[in-house]
C-alpha positions as CSV (number, residue, x, y, z in Angstrom):
1,M,178.4,64.8,141.0
2,P,179.1,67.3,138.4
3,F,176.1,69.6,137.3
4,L,176.1,68.4,133.8
5,L,176.4,64.7,134.8
6,R,173.4,65.1,137.3
7,F,171.6,66.9,134.5
8,R,172.3,64.2,132.1
9,E,171.4,61.3,134.2
10,H,168.4,62.8,135.9
11,W,166.6,64.9,133.2
12,V,168.2,64.3,129.7
13,R,168.0,60.5,129.7
14,P,164.5,60.1,131.5
15,A,163.1,63.0,129.1
16,L,164.3,61.2,126.0
17,F,163.1,57.8,127.1
18,F,159.4,59.0,128.4
19,G,159.3,61.4,125.3
20,N,159.3,58.5,123.0
21,N,155.4,58.4,122.8
22,P,152.8,59.1,120.0
23,I,151.2,62.1,122.1
24,S,154.8,63.8,122.3
25,L,155.7,63.0,119.0
26,A,152.5,64.5,117.5
27,G,153.0,67.5,119.6
28,G,156.3,67.9,118.1
29,A,155.2,67.5,114.8
30,I,152.4,70.2,115.1
31,T,154.8,72.6,116.5
32,T,157.2,72.1,113.7
33,A,154.7,72.5,111.2
34,S,153.0,75.7,112.4
35,G,156.2,77.1,113.2
36,V,157.7,76.7,109.7
37,I,154.4,78.0,108.1
38,M,154.2,81.2,110.4
39,I,158.0,82.0,109.8
40,S,157.4,81.4,106.0
41,Y,154.5,84.0,106.4
42,W,156.5,86.5,108.3
43,I,159.4,86.2,105.6
44,M,156.8,86.9,103.1
45,E,155.4,90.1,104.9
46,L,159.1,91.2,105.3
47,L,159.4,91.0,101.6
48,G,156.5,93.2,101.2
49,R,153.8,90.9,100.2
50,P,151.2,91.0,102.9
51,N,147.8,89.8,102.5
52,A,144.9,92.0,103.4
53,N,142.5,89.2,103.7
54,P,141.5,89.4,107.3
55,Y,140.5,86.0,107.8
56,L,144.2,85.0,106.7
57,G,145.3,87.2,109.6
58,I,143.1,85.2,112.1
59,I,145.0,81.7,110.6
60,F,148.5,83.3,110.7
61,Y,148.1,85.5,113.8
62,L,145.8,83.6,116.2
63,I,145.0,79.8,115.0
64,L,148.7,78.8,114.1
65,P,150.4,80.4,117.1
66,A,147.5,78.5,119.3
67,L,148.5,75.4,117.6
68,F,152.2,76.2,118.0
69,V,151.7,76.2,121.7
70,L,149.4,73.4,121.7
71,G,152.3,71.2,120.1
72,L,154.7,72.5,123.0
73,V,151.8,71.6,125.7
74,L,151.5,68.0,124.1
75,I,154.9,67.1,124.6
76,P,155.1,67.4,128.5
77,I,151.7,65.7,128.5
78,G,152.8,62.7,126.6
79,V,156.0,62.2,128.7
80,F,153.6,62.6,131.9
81,A,151.1,59.9,130.5
82,R,153.9,57.5,129.3
83,H,155.5,58.0,132.8
84,R,152.2,57.2,134.5
85,T,151.3,54.2,132.5
86,L,154.9,52.7,133.1
87,Q,154.8,53.4,136.6
88,M,151.2,51.7,137.0
89,T,152.4,48.5,135.2
90,G,155.9,48.7,137.0
91,K,157.9,49.0,133.8
92,I,160.1,52.1,134.8
93,P,163.6,50.9,134.1
94,A,166.1,51.2,137.0
95,V,168.3,52.6,134.5
96,Y,167.5,54.8,131.7
97,P,169.1,53.9,128.3
98,K,172.8,55.2,128.2
99,I,173.4,58.5,126.4
100,D,176.8,58.3,124.9
101,L,178.0,61.8,124.2
102,N,180.7,60.0,121.9
103,D,178.3,59.2,119.6
104,R,178.4,61.9,117.0
105,I,174.8,61.3,115.6
106,F,173.3,61.6,119.2
107,R,175.5,65.0,119.8
108,H,174.1,66.2,116.7
109,G,170.7,65.3,118.0
110,L,171.2,67.3,121.3
111,D,172.3,70.3,119.1
112,I,169.2,70.2,117.3
113,V,167.0,69.8,120.3
114,L,169.0,72.8,121.7
115,V,168.4,74.8,118.6
116,A,164.7,74.0,118.3
117,T,164.1,75.0,122.0
118,I,165.6,78.7,121.5
119,V,163.7,78.8,118.1
120,N,160.5,77.8,119.7
121,L,161.1,80.4,122.3
122,L,161.7,83.1,119.7
123,V,158.6,81.9,117.8
124,V,156.3,82.0,120.7
125,S,157.6,85.3,121.6
126,V,157.2,86.9,118.2
127,A,153.8,85.2,117.6
128,S,152.5,86.6,120.9
129,Y,153.4,89.9,120.0
130,R,152.3,89.8,116.5
131,G,148.9,88.2,117.8
132,A,148.3,90.9,120.2
133,S,149.1,93.5,117.7
134,Y,147.1,92.2,115.2
135,M,144.1,92.0,117.4
136,D,144.5,95.7,118.2
137,S,144.5,96.7,114.4
138,P,141.4,98.1,112.5
139,Q,141.7,95.2,110.3
140,F,140.7,92.7,112.9
141,C,138.2,95.0,114.7
142,G,136.2,95.9,111.3
143,Q,137.0,93.0,108.8
144,S,137.2,89.8,110.9
145,C,133.8,90.4,112.9
146,H,130.9,91.1,110.0
147,V,128.8,92.6,113.1
148,M,131.2,95.6,112.9
149,H,130.8,96.2,109.2
150,P,128.7,99.2,109.3
151,E,130.8,101.1,111.8
152,Y,134.3,99.8,110.0
153,T,132.6,101.1,106.6
154,A,131.8,104.3,108.3
155,Y,135.2,104.4,109.8
156,K,137.1,103.8,106.4
157,I,135.8,107.1,105.0
158,S,135.9,109.3,108.1
159,A,138.3,112.1,108.8
160,H,139.7,109.7,111.9
161,S,140.5,106.5,109.3
162,H,144.1,107.0,110.2
163,V,143.5,106.7,113.8
164,D,143.6,102.9,115.1
165,C,140.3,102.0,116.8
166,V,142.3,101.0,120.1
167,N,143.5,104.5,120.4
168,C,139.9,105.6,121.2
169,H,138.5,102.5,122.4
170,I,141.1,100.9,124.5
171,G,144.0,102.9,125.3
172,S,147.2,102.0,126.9
173,G,148.3,100.1,129.8
174,A,147.7,96.6,131.3
175,E,144.4,97.6,132.9
176,S,142.8,99.0,129.8
177,Y,144.2,96.1,127.7
178,F,142.9,93.4,130.1
179,E,139.5,94.9,130.2
180,A,139.2,95.1,126.3
181,K,140.0,91.6,126.1
182,V,137.3,90.6,128.6
183,D,134.8,92.6,126.8
184,G,136.1,91.3,123.7
185,T,135.5,87.6,124.9
186,K,132.1,88.4,125.8
187,Q,131.5,89.7,122.4
188,L,133.0,86.6,120.9
189,F,130.4,84.4,122.7
190,E,127.7,86.8,121.4
191,V,128.5,86.6,117.8
192,A,129.1,82.6,118.2
193,F,125.6,82.2,119.4
194,H,123.9,84.9,117.5
195,R,123.1,87.0,120.4
196,Y,124.6,90.2,119.6
197,P,122.3,93.4,119.3
198,T,121.2,94.9,116.1
199,P,122.2,97.6,115.3
200,I,125.3,97.9,117.6
201,P,124.4,100.2,120.3
202,S,125.5,103.8,120.5
203,P,126.9,105.7,122.1
204,V,129.5,103.4,123.8
205,R,129.2,103.5,127.6
206,N,132.6,102.5,128.3
207,L,134.3,104.8,126.0
208,R,137.5,106.6,127.2
209,P,137.2,110.0,128.4
210,A,137.4,112.9,125.6
211,R,140.5,114.4,127.3
212,V,142.6,111.6,126.8
213,I,141.0,110.8,123.3
214,C,140.2,113.8,121.4
215,E,142.5,116.0,123.2
216,G,145.5,113.9,122.4
217,C,145.5,115.5,119.2
218,H,142.9,118.4,119.2
219,T,144.3,120.8,121.9
220,P,141.6,123.0,123.5
221,A,143.8,126.0,123.5
222,R,144.2,126.0,119.5
223,F,140.4,125.9,119.0
224,V,140.3,129.6,118.7
225,G,139.3,130.9,115.5
226,E,136.7,131.1,112.9
227,R,135.6,128.6,110.1
228,L,133.8,129.1,106.7
229,L,131.2,126.5,106.0
230,V,129.3,126.0,102.7
231,K,126.7,123.5,102.1
232,S,124.8,123.0,99.1
233,S,121.4,121.7,98.5
234,F,119.5,120.4,95.2
235,A,115.9,121.1,94.7
236,D,113.5,118.1,93.7
237,D,112.5,119.9,90.3
238,E,113.5,118.9,86.8
239,Q,117.0,121.0,87.0
240,N,117.8,120.0,90.4
241,T,118.4,123.6,91.3
242,E,121.2,124.2,93.3
243,T,121.1,126.7,96.4
244,Q,123.8,127.3,99.0
245,T,124.0,128.1,102.7
246,V,127.1,130.1,103.8
247,L,128.0,130.6,107.5
248,V,130.8,131.2,109.5
249,L,131.4,129.1,112.4
250,H,132.6,130.7,115.9
251,L,134.8,127.6,117.0
252,G,136.1,129.3,120.0
253,G,137.9,127.7,123.0
254,L,140.5,128.8,125.7
255,D,142.4,131.7,123.9
256,G,145.8,133.2,124.9
257,L,144.0,135.3,127.9
258,S,142.2,132.3,129.2
259,H,138.8,133.6,128.1
260,L,136.4,131.3,127.0
261,T,134.8,131.9,123.6
262,G,132.7,130.2,120.8
263,I,131.3,127.0,120.5
264,H,133.8,125.0,122.3
265,G,134.7,127.8,124.9
266,V,130.9,128.0,125.9
267,H,130.5,124.2,126.3
268,L,133.6,122.4,127.2
269,G,134.4,121.5,131.1
270,H,131.6,123.5,132.7
271,I,128.3,122.2,131.5
272,E,126.6,119.3,133.4
273,Y,123.6,117.4,131.7
274,I,121.2,114.6,132.6
275,T,119.8,112.5,129.7
276,T,116.9,110.1,129.9
277,D,117.0,108.0,126.8
278,P,119.9,105.6,125.4
279,S,121.1,107.9,122.5
280,R,121.6,111.2,124.7
281,T,118.9,112.9,122.4
282,T,116.6,113.8,125.3
283,I,118.3,116.2,127.9
284,P,115.7,117.9,130.3
285,W,118.2,119.0,132.8
286,V,121.5,121.1,132.4
287,Q,123.6,122.7,135.0
288,R,126.3,125.5,134.0
289,T,129.2,126.4,136.2
290,N,129.6,129.9,136.0
291,P,133.1,132.0,135.7
292,D,132.6,133.2,139.5
293,G,131.9,129.3,140.6
294,S,128.2,129.7,140.9
295,Q,126.0,127.3,139.4
296,T,122.8,127.7,137.2
297,V,120.3,125.0,136.7
298,Y,118.1,124.9,133.6
299,A,115.3,122.4,133.5
300,A,112.6,121.5,130.9
301,S,109.1,122.7,131.8
302,A,107.9,119.2,131.9
303,L,109.8,118.3,134.8
304,K,107.9,120.8,137.0
305,G,110.3,121.1,139.3
306,A,111.2,117.5,139.8
307,M,114.8,115.8,139.5
308,P,114.9,113.5,136.1
309,Q,116.4,110.2,136.4
310,G,119.0,109.2,134.2
311,E,122.6,109.4,133.2
312,R,124.5,112.3,134.3
313,R,127.5,113.5,132.4
314,V,130.0,116.4,132.4
315,M,129.6,117.6,128.6
316,D,132.8,116.7,126.5
317,C,133.7,116.7,122.9
318,I,131.7,113.4,122.6
319,D,128.3,114.8,123.5
320,C,128.3,116.7,120.0
321,H,130.9,115.0,118.1
322,N,129.4,111.8,118.8
323,R,129.9,110.2,115.3
324,A,133.3,111.6,114.9
325,A,134.8,108.3,113.5
326,H,131.6,106.6,112.7
327,T,129.3,109.1,110.9
328,F,126.0,107.8,108.9
329,M,124.6,110.4,106.8
330,T,120.9,111.1,106.2
331,A,119.9,110.2,102.3
332,E,119.3,113.9,101.6
333,E,122.8,115.0,102.9
334,A,124.7,111.8,101.2
335,L,123.0,112.8,97.9
336,N,123.5,116.7,98.1
337,R,127.3,116.0,98.8
338,A,127.6,113.6,96.0
339,M,125.8,116.1,93.5
340,A,127.9,119.1,95.1
341,D,131.2,117.0,94.2
342,G,130.0,116.0,90.8
343,A,130.4,112.3,91.5
344,I,126.5,112.5,90.4
345,S,125.7,115.0,87.5
346,P,123.2,117.8,88.4
347,A,122.6,117.9,84.7
348,L,120.6,114.8,84.9
349,P,116.9,116.1,84.9
350,W,115.0,114.9,88.1
351,V,118.0,112.8,89.3
352,H,118.0,114.6,92.7
353,K,114.1,113.7,93.5
354,E,114.4,110.2,91.9
355,G,117.7,109.4,93.7
356,L,116.1,110.0,97.1
357,I,113.4,107.8,95.9
358,L,115.9,105.0,95.2
359,L,117.7,105.4,98.3
360,K,115.0,105.6,100.7
361,S,113.3,102.2,99.4
362,T,113.3,99.2,101.2
363,Y,115.9,96.5,100.0
364,S,116.4,93.2,101.6
365,S,120.0,93.3,101.5
366,Q,123.0,95.5,100.2
367,D,123.1,93.0,97.2
368,E,119.5,93.6,96.0
369,A,120.1,97.4,96.6
370,A,123.0,97.1,94.4
371,S,121.0,95.3,91.6
372,K,117.8,97.1,91.7
373,I,119.0,100.9,92.1
374,P,120.9,101.1,88.7
375,E,117.9,99.2,87.1
376,Q,115.0,101.4,88.2
377,L,117.0,104.5,87.6
378,V,117.4,103.3,84.0
379,A,113.8,102.4,84.0
380,F,113.1,105.8,85.2
381,Y,114.5,107.5,82.3
382,R,113.3,105.0,79.8
383,S,109.7,105.6,80.6
384,S,109.9,109.7,81.6
385,D,112.6,111.0,79.0
386,P,114.1,108.5,76.9
387,G,116.2,111.1,75.3
388,V,118.4,111.2,78.5
389,L,119.5,107.6,77.8
390,S,120.8,108.5,74.3
391,T,122.4,111.6,75.1
392,Q,123.7,111.3,78.9
393,A,123.9,107.4,79.1
394,Q,127.3,107.5,81.0
395,Q,126.2,109.9,83.4
396,V,123.0,107.9,84.2
397,T,125.4,104.4,84.4
398,T,127.7,106.9,86.8
399,A,124.8,108.3,88.8
400,G,123.5,104.5,89.3
401,K,126.7,103.1,91.0
402,E,127.2,106.2,93.0
403,L,123.9,105.7,94.5
404,V,124.7,102.0,95.0
405,K,127.8,103.5,97.0
406,L,126.1,106.0,99.0
407,Y,123.5,103.1,100.1
408,E,126.2,100.8,100.8
409,E,127.9,103.4,103.0
410,N,125.1,104.3,105.2
411,V,122.6,101.3,105.1
412,F,123.1,97.7,106.3
413,P,119.7,95.7,106.4
414,S,121.5,92.8,108.1
415,M,122.4,94.9,111.1
416,K,119.1,96.9,111.0
417,V,121.2,100.2,110.2
418,T,119.1,102.5,108.0
419,W,119.0,106.2,107.2
420,G,118.7,108.0,110.6
421,T,119.5,104.8,113.1
422,H,122.4,106.8,114.3
423,P,121.7,110.4,115.0
424,N,124.6,113.0,114.6
425,H,124.2,115.4,117.3
426,I,126.5,118.1,115.4
427,G,124.3,120.8,114.2
428,H,120.7,121.1,114.2
429,T,119.5,120.4,110.6
430,S,118.8,116.7,110.3
431,Y,118.5,115.8,114.2
432,P,117.8,117.6,117.3
433,G,121.6,118.3,118.1
434,C,121.8,121.6,119.4
435,F,118.2,122.0,120.0
436,R,118.5,119.2,122.7
437,C,119.4,122.1,125.1
438,H,119.0,125.2,123.0
439,D,115.2,124.6,122.5
440,G,113.8,127.5,124.5
441,D,112.1,125.0,126.9
442,H,115.3,124.8,129.5
443,V,114.6,127.7,131.9
444,A,116.6,128.6,135.1
445,K,114.7,129.9,138.5
446,D,115.2,133.6,137.5
447,G,113.4,133.2,134.2
448,N,116.3,133.2,131.9
449,S,116.5,130.1,129.4
450,I,119.4,128.8,127.6
451,T,119.9,131.1,124.5
452,Q,118.7,130.6,121.1
453,D,120.7,133.3,119.8
454,C,122.3,131.6,116.6
455,S,125.1,134.4,116.5
456,A,126.5,132.8,119.6
457,C,127.7,129.7,117.5
458,H,127.7,131.1,113.9
459,N,126.9,133.9,111.7
460,L,124.5,133.0,108.5
461,L,126.0,135.0,105.6
462,A,123.7,133.5,103.1
463,V,120.5,130.9,103.7
464,D,119.6,128.7,100.5
465,E,120.7,131.2,97.9
466,S,121.5,130.5,94.3
467,K,125.1,131.5,93.7
468,P,125.5,133.7,97.0
469,K,127.3,137.0,96.2
470,V,129.3,136.4,99.4
471,L,131.2,133.5,97.8
472,S,132.1,135.5,94.6
473,D,133.4,138.3,96.9
474,L,135.5,135.8,98.8
475,G,136.6,134.4,95.2
476,I,135.2,131.0,96.0
477,Q,132.6,130.8,93.3
């Protein structure tokens, strides 16, 4: 018997006969409807009309593809169910209804089935790819899950806002992808049953190594050089007196002669430490590998010779740049930056002092903060200096809006994230940072301690000076 004839007699005719059942027909309808909707949405995207709503992404990239596949699965389920029912009742025909290929309408029907099958395969392939891509997008990671709202807010205003989340948190390869999806499924259940931690723990224990994250863009051999840093601070007096600190950072690294210099050169790759708290703030034990291969151990005096128990790590970028893409500022830092940038006018009397009071006040939600902060700022000037409201009304309104913005970028009551919840280990002004090790208490057996020489990392050119001369000399001010 020719192949086409056998295929028609043993597959096509039985499939058409058993496929005529409610389950299979419903599956076909679900697949057709979801397929048409998905294709229409893709066409709209190709025409340049994407929708930024993350929940629409869940519908079009995850739910509809799942419905599409469900419809396809229902078709053979219906066929099997009808076959089994007829078999149990002994009603399976000895000869299936004849298929007449001379019938033009029937031939067109087969053409439609063939085209639909090809289209279905294409739709499943495209939907699978687009669904996987969507789940790897910052929009899905940050907006679809309200639990990640604090981290996503900080990410959008960070220097790494152009880097996709998956580049640091997942990486390439099937193994990384599988591990991420397994972990994501666990997190999905935590969110569904309200078992997620508040705030989200930091640091991330399973973050990829810095050598494959940071060094993918930041080559260690290019760290060599100096960087001028100018930080403005405002006092709590009526004039919001501005002072500036100017310093030169010795970035350092691996120079052309393979010499390790500056901040990066001293720390990267040959420092090992043990931390005894989850945030890696307490570091009682440090081991340095010297250029000649020998090792020097520095231990805090409280250890009294004992070996601490805790997480042991080789220091890399993340140990200092621990909030590189998710930085939460202190209230003082946020307000000083806003005033230095002119977003909040330093000409408003007492705005620094009153702004800090408003930012640090307790609010039950961001909505309450957005309502009360501007109102209380206006109330302050109304009671203390009504003239400000008549002469600088616009500046007061702008300051109120900016204070709300600063609050909403750093404080999230629903996730128990407030000022200082996530310490930033860069520097040592707001958090221990450098002083986790450079505190004078980490001493080696020979009596030498980890250096506290400031010039090893930076040179101070001015400290809290009003209009530092060095800035005028450099033509900056």
